C-alpha positions in Angstrom: -5.0 -64.1 93.4 -1.7 -65.2 94.6 1.6 -63.3 94.4 2.8 -65.3 91.4 -0.2 -64.4 89.3 0.1 -60.8 90.3 3.7 -60.7 89.3 2.9 -62.3 85.9 0.2 -59.8 85.3 2.5 -56.9 86.1 5.1 -58.4 83.9 2.6 -58.4 81.0 1.7 -54.8 81.7 5.4 -53.9 81.8 6.0 -55.7 78.5 3.0 -53.9 76.9 4.1 -50.5 78.1 7.7 -51.3 77.0 6.3 -52.2 73.5 4.3 -48.9 73.4 7.3 -46.9 74.5 9.4 -48.5 71.8 6.8 -47.9 69.2 6.5 -44.3 70.2 10.3 -44.0 70.2 10.6 -45.5 66.8 7.7 -43.3 65.4 9.3 -40.2 66.9 12.7 -41.2 65.5 11.2 -41.8 62.0 9.4 -38.5 62.1 12.6 -36.8 63.2 14.5 -38.4 60.4 11.9 -37.4 57.9 11.9 -33.9 59.2 15.7 -33.8 59.0 15.6 -35.2 55.4 13.1 -32.5 54.4 15.0 -29.8 56.1 18.2 -31.0 54.4 16.4 -31.1 51.0 15.1 -27.5 51.6 18.6 -26.4 52.5 20.1 -28.0 49.4 17.4 -26.5 47.2 18.0 -23.1 48.7 21.7 -23.5 48.2 21.1 -24.6 44.6 18.9 -21.5 44.0 21.5 -19.3 45.5 24.2 -21.0 43.4 22.0 -20.4 40.3 21.4 -16.8 41.3 25.1 -16.3 41.8 25.8 -17.9 38.4 23.2 -15.6 36.8 24.7 -12.6 38.4 28.1 -13.7 37.4 26.9 -14.1 33.8 25.2 -10.7 33.8 28.4 -9.2 35.1 30.3 -10.8 32.3 27.8 -9.6 29.8 27.9 -6.1 31.2 31.6 -6.2 31.0 31.5 -7.5 27.5 29.0 -4.9 26.5 31.1 -2.2 28.1 34.1 -3.5 26.2 32.1 -3.6 23.0 30.9 0.0 23.5 34.4 1.1 24.2 35.6 -0.7 21.1 32.8 0.9 19.1 33.5 4.4 20.4 37.2 3.8 19.7 36.4 2.5 16.2 34.2 5.5 15.5 36.9 7.8 16.8 39.6 6.1 14.7 37.3 6.2 11.7 36.7 9.9 12.1 40.3 10.5 12.7 41.2 8.5 9.6 38.6 10.4 7.6 39.9 13.7 8.8 43.5 12.5 8.0 42.5 11.2 4.6 40.7 14.5 3.9 43.8 16.5 4.8 46.0 14.3 2.7 43.5 14.3 -0.2 43.3 18.0 -0.1 47.0 18.4 0.0 47.5 16.0 -2.8 44.7 17.4 -4.9 46.1 20.9 -4.5 49.6 19.8 -5.3 48.6 18.1 -8.5 46.7 20.9 -10.1 47.8 24.0 -11.7 46.0 27.4 -11.8 44.6 26.5 -15.2 43.0 23.3 -13.9 41.2 25.0 -11.0 37.5 24.6 -11.4 37.4 21.6 -13.8 39.8 19.2 -12.1 37.2 18.4 -9.3 34.7 17.6 -12.0 37.1 15.3 -13.8 38.1 13.6 -10.5 34.4 12.9 -9.7 33.8 11.5 -13.2 36.8 9.3 -13.0 35.9 8.0 -9.6 32.4 7.2 -10.7 33.5 5.5 -13.9 35.8 3.2 -11.9 32.9 1.5 -10.2 30.1 2.2 -12.7 30.1 -1.3 -14.4 29.5 -3.3 -11.2 28.1 -0.7 -8.7 25.8 1.3 -11.0 25.2 -0.8 -14.1 21.8 0.8 -14.9 22.7 4.3 -13.9 23.0 7.5 -15.9 25.8 9.9 -14.8 26.8 12.5 -17.3 27.6 16.2 -17.5 24.6 18.6 -17.4 25.2 20.3 -20.7 21.6 21.5 -21.4 20.8 25.0 -20.3 17.5 25.5 -18.5 14.9 28.1 -19.3 16.8 30.5 -17.0 20.1 29.7 -18.8 21.4 27.7 -15.8 22.8 24.2 -15.4 24.6 22.1 -12.9 27.7 20.0 -13.3 26.4 16.4 -13.3 23.1 14.5 -13.2 22.8 11.1 -11.7 19.8 8.9 -12.4 19.3 5.2 -11.6 16.7 2.7 -12.8 15.2 -0.7 -11.9 12.9 -2.5 -14.3 12.6 0.7 -16.3 11.5 2.7 -13.3 13.6 5.7 -12.2 13.9 5.5 -8.4 16.6 8.1 -7.7 17.9 11.3 -9.3 20.7 13.7 -8.1 21.9 17.1 -9.3 25.6 17.6 -8.6 27.5 20.8 -8.5 31.3 20.7 -8.0 33.0 23.7 -6.3 36.8 24.1 -5.9 38.9 27.2 -5.2 42.7 27.8 -5.1 44.3 28.8 -1.9 45.6 31.9 -3.5 42.2 33.2 -4.6 41.7 36.7 -3.2 37.9 36.4 -2.7 37.0 33.3 -0.8 33.6 31.8 -1.5 31.4 30.0 1.0 29.4 26.9 0.3 26.2 28.8 1.1 26.8 31.1 -1.8 25.8 28.3 -4.2 22.8 26.7 -2.4 20.1 28.9 -4.1 21.4 28.3 -7.6 21.8 24.5 -6.9 18.3 24.3 -5.6 17.0 26.1 -8.7 19.0 23.7 -11.0 17.5 20.7 -9.1 14.0 21.9 -9.6 14.4 22.9 -13.2 16.0 19.5 -14.1 13.5 17.7 -11.9 15.9 15.7 -9.8 15.1 14.5 -6.3 18.3 15.4 -4.5 20.9 18.2 -4.8 24.5 17.6 -3.7 27.3 20.1 -3.6 30.7 18.4 -3.8 32.9 21.1 -2.4 36.5 21.9 -1.3 35.4 25.3 -0.2 35.8 26.4 3.5 38.6 23.8 4.0 39.1 24.9 7.6 35.4 24.7 8.6 34.9 21.7 10.9 31.2 21.8 10.2 31.8 20.7 6.6 34.8 18.6 7.4 32.6 15.9 9.0 32.2 14.7 5.5 28.4 14.8 4.8 26.3 17.8 5.8 22.5 18.3 5.3 21.5 21.8 4.3 18.4 22.4 6.4 17.2 25.6 4.6 16.7 23.6 1.3 14.8 20.5 0.5 16.9 17.3 0.1 20.2 19.2 -0.3 23.6 18.0 1.0 27.3 19.2 1.0 30.0 16.5 0.8 33.7 16.4 0.6 35.1 14.8 -2.6 36.3 11.7 -0.8 32.7 10.9 0.3 31.3 11.5 -3.2 30.9 7.8 -4.2 29.9 6.7 -0.7 27.1 9.2 -0.5 25.7 8.2 -3.9 25.6 4.6 -2.5 23.9 5.7 0.6 21.2 7.7 -1.2 20.8 4.9 -3.8 20.4 2.1 -1.3 17.9 4.1 0.7 15.9 4.9 -2.5 16.1 1.3 -3.7 13.6 0.3 -1.0 11.1 2.7 -2.5 11.1 1.0 -6.0 8.3 -1.4 -5.1 6.2 1.5 -3.8 6.8 3.5 -7.0 5.9 0.6 -9.2 2.7 0.1 -7.2 2.0 3.8 -7.5 2.5 3.6 -11.3 0.1 0.6 -11.4 -2.5 2.6 -9.5 -2.0 5.5 -11.9 -2.5 3.2 -14.8 -5.6 1.8 -13.1 -6.9 5.3 -12.7 -6.4 5.9 -16.4 -8.3 2.7 -17.1 -11.1 3.8 -14.8 -11.2 7.2 -16.6 -11.5 5.4 -19.9 -14.1 3.1 -18.5 -16.1 6.0 -17.2 -15.8 7.8 -20.5 -16.9 4.7 -22.4 -19.8 4.3 -20.0 -20.8 7.9 -20.4 -20.8 7.5 -24.2 -22.8 4.3 -23.9 -25.3 6.1 -21.7 -25.7 8.9 -24.1 -26.1 6.6 -27.1 -28.5 4.4 -25.2 -30.5 7.5 -24.2 -30.8 8.6 -27.8 -31.8 5.1 -28.9 -34.3 4.8 -26.1 -35.9 8.1 -26.9 -36.2 7.1 -30.6 -37.7 3.7 -29.6 -40.0 5.4 -27.1 -41.3 7.8 -29.8 -41.8 4.9 -32.3 -43.5 2.9 -29.6 -45.8 5.8 -28.8 -46.7 6.2 -32.5 -47.4 2.4 -32.7 -49.7 2.7 -29.6 -51.6 5.6 -31.2 -52.1 3.6 -34.4 -53.3 0.6 -32.4 -55.7 2.9 -30.6 -56.9 4.3 -33.9 -57.4 0.7 -35.2 -59.3 -0.2 -32.1 -61.5 2.8 -32.6 -62.2 1.9 -36.2 -63.0 -1.7 -35.2 -65.3 -0.4 -32.5 -67.1 1.6 -35.2 -67.4 -1.4 -37.5 -68.6 -3.5 -34.6 -71.2 -0.9 -33.8 -72.3 -0.7 -37.5 -72.6 -4.5 -37.6 -74.5 -4.6 -34.3 -77.0 -2.0 -35.8 -77.4 -4.1 -38.9 -78.1 -7.2 -36.9 -80.9 -5.4 -35.0 -82.4 -4.3 -38.3 -82.3 -7.8 -39.7 -83.9 -9.2 -36.5 -86.7 -6.7 -36.7 -87.2 -7.5 -40.4 -87.4 -11.2 -39.6 -89.9 -10.6 -36.8 -92.1 -8.7 -39.3 -91.8 -11.5 -41.8 -93.0 -14.0 -39.2 -96.0 -11.8 -38.6 -97.1 -11.8 -42.2 -100.6 -13.6 -42.7 -103.1 -14.0 -45.6 -105.6 -12.0 -43.6 -103.2 -9.1 -43.2 -102.1 -9.3 -46.9 -105.8 -9.2 -48.2 -107.0 -6.6 -45.9 -108.1 -3.5 -47.9 -107.5 -5.4 -51.2 -110.9 -6.9 -52.6 -109.2 -8.5 -55.6 -106.7 -10.4 -53.6 -109.3 -11.3 -51.1 -111.6 -12.8 -53.7 -108.6 -14.6 -55.2 -107.6 -16.3 -51.9 -111.2 -17.2 -51.2 -111.6 -18.9 -54.6 -108.4 -20.8 -53.9 -109.7 -22.0 -50.5 -113.0 -23.1 -52.1 -111.3 -25.1 -54.7 -109.1 -26.8 -52.1 -112.3 -27.7 -50.1 -114.0 -29.4 -53.0 
């Protein structure tokens, strides 16, 4: 091989190697670019997730801040409401005391409560009964007012009210607890569900000045200040209103129990009557069976007599078949001579 051919061959090899190097370079560059693209996408995705997390944390912080502001507003509102209630109570007490004379002490609170109730009776309590408790119980006791409310003819709430007021100049100051026992007795004797003492007693006692106080020593008993009188009726009424459906269902169950009692009573009467009829029928059936047995016995006797007669007739018939001239003339010369003469005549 000459030098020219060798150079040509080397040039071909160089070209081939150059092509391979270029292919490897391009492949490496492509892989590098793809890796960079993936890395950039991962970075962008991580940044997006971080941005989303930051946004969520920001939103949560805003919500927490709003919740805190709401709680603060709620507490402030409750405080202002309590402050207003206390202020209203003081003003009410001052005004109430200023407008009443010594002669009106005791009855003025009752009249106030009745007036307040009648103001809203037509639209708030259209089916309710709220009247003075004028009927003495068996123990010569009574409350001040009785409240009862109805729905579809079913009583779903009842309250016994007692109103207590006292002048500031009264020498002996009463306490609310002085009237709990009597109020509970009135509630039970008049068969009401709740007992409520509407009281202006112990005006400086913060425990009762909260407005509504539950008396823990007595069942379903409360003490309220007069300005909460109507609101508390509404609270008890709305709570009891949810029980109307249950009370109606209970009444239906009671009626069903009465129906079942009537059914069981009717079934028992039917069983007793059926038992008597069955016993009578059984006795008659027994007598009929006995008569049938007697008839069968008589028929058996007749059958036996007929069977005996048949045997006698058969024997008689057999004897008749056995009758002959020889037997008939045996021991009778006259009949023998007679038969012989008849035989001779027949021969001739």
